[in-house]
C-alpha positions in Angstrom: 110.7 82.5 92.6 110.4 86.0 94.6 107.9 89.0 93.0 106.7 92.3 94.1 103.2 93.9 93.7 103.8 97.8 93.5 100.3 99.5 93.8 99.9 103.2 92.9 97.0 104.5 94.8 95.6 106.8 97.9 93.7 103.9 99.9 93.3 104.7 103.4 92.3 102.2 105.3 90.4 104.5 108.0 88.6 105.9 105.1 87.0 102.7 103.6 84.6 100.5 104.3 85.6 98.7 107.8 84.2 95.0 106.3 86.4 95.7 103.0 89.2 96.4 105.3 88.8 93.5 107.0 88.3 91.8 104.0 91.7 92.7 102.1 93.6 91.8 105.6 92.1 88.7 106.1 93.4 88.3 102.2 96.4 88.9 103.2 96.9 86.6 106.2 95.1 83.7 104.3 98.1 84.3 101.4 100.7 84.4 104.5 102.5 81.7 103.0 103.2 83.2 99.2 102.4 87.3 100.2 105.6 87.4 102.7 105.7 90.9 103.4 103.4 93.6 102.9 102.8 97.4 104.0 101.9 100.9 103.0 104.0 103.0 101.4 104.1 107.1 102.5 105.7 109.9 101.3 106.8 110.7 105.2 106.0 109.6 108.7 102.7 111.7 108.9 101.6 111.6 105.0 98.8 110.0 103.7 99.4 106.4 101.7 100.5 106.9 98.3 100.8 103.1 97.8 101.8 99.7 98.9 104.4 97.2 98.4 103.9 93.1 98.7 106.4 90.6 98.4 105.5 87.3 96.7 106.7 83.8 96.5 105.0 82.3 93.8 106.3 79.6 90.9 105.2 82.2 87.8 104.4 85.7 86.9 101.0 84.6 86.5 100.5 82.9 90.0 101.8 86.3 91.4 99.8 88.4 89.3 96.6 86.4 90.3 97.3 86.8 93.9 97.4 90.7 93.6 94.3 90.8 91.3 92.8 88.6 93.8 93.2 91.3 96.7 89.9 92.6 98.1 90.6 96.6 97.3 91.4 95.7 93.9 88.3 93.5 93.1 86.4 96.5 94.4 88.5 99.0 91.8 90.8 101.1 94.5 93.8 99.7 92.9 93.7 100.7 89.2 97.3 101.3 88.8 99.3 98.5 89.7 102.4 96.3 88.9 103.7 92.6 89.6 107.2 92.2 88.5 109.5 89.8 89.3 112.3 90.4 91.7 116.1 89.2 91.8 117.5 89.9 94.9 120.8 91.2 95.0 123.3 89.1 97.1 124.0 91.6 99.8 127.7 91.2 101.5 126.9 90.4 105.5 128.4 92.8 107.8 129.7 92.6 111.3 
């Protein structure tokens, strides 16, 4: 099943301990078979990050939640506001 993790925060990687940021990206890489896409969210191209979004492949909501909970940024308390939701992808028509 597919899930999304939607993080509402102001985590700015350049302003965080480099070791913690490396742990965060290492975690994403290690979980790459289940966290299939991830990235920061901004209000505009030059705006600071205001959150992040992950696409997760997991067997259950509990498994998807555990993946989000295991993020080093979450463990460090930098992401106190986030949700994990099941995502039912729409069958969009193919265009030529």
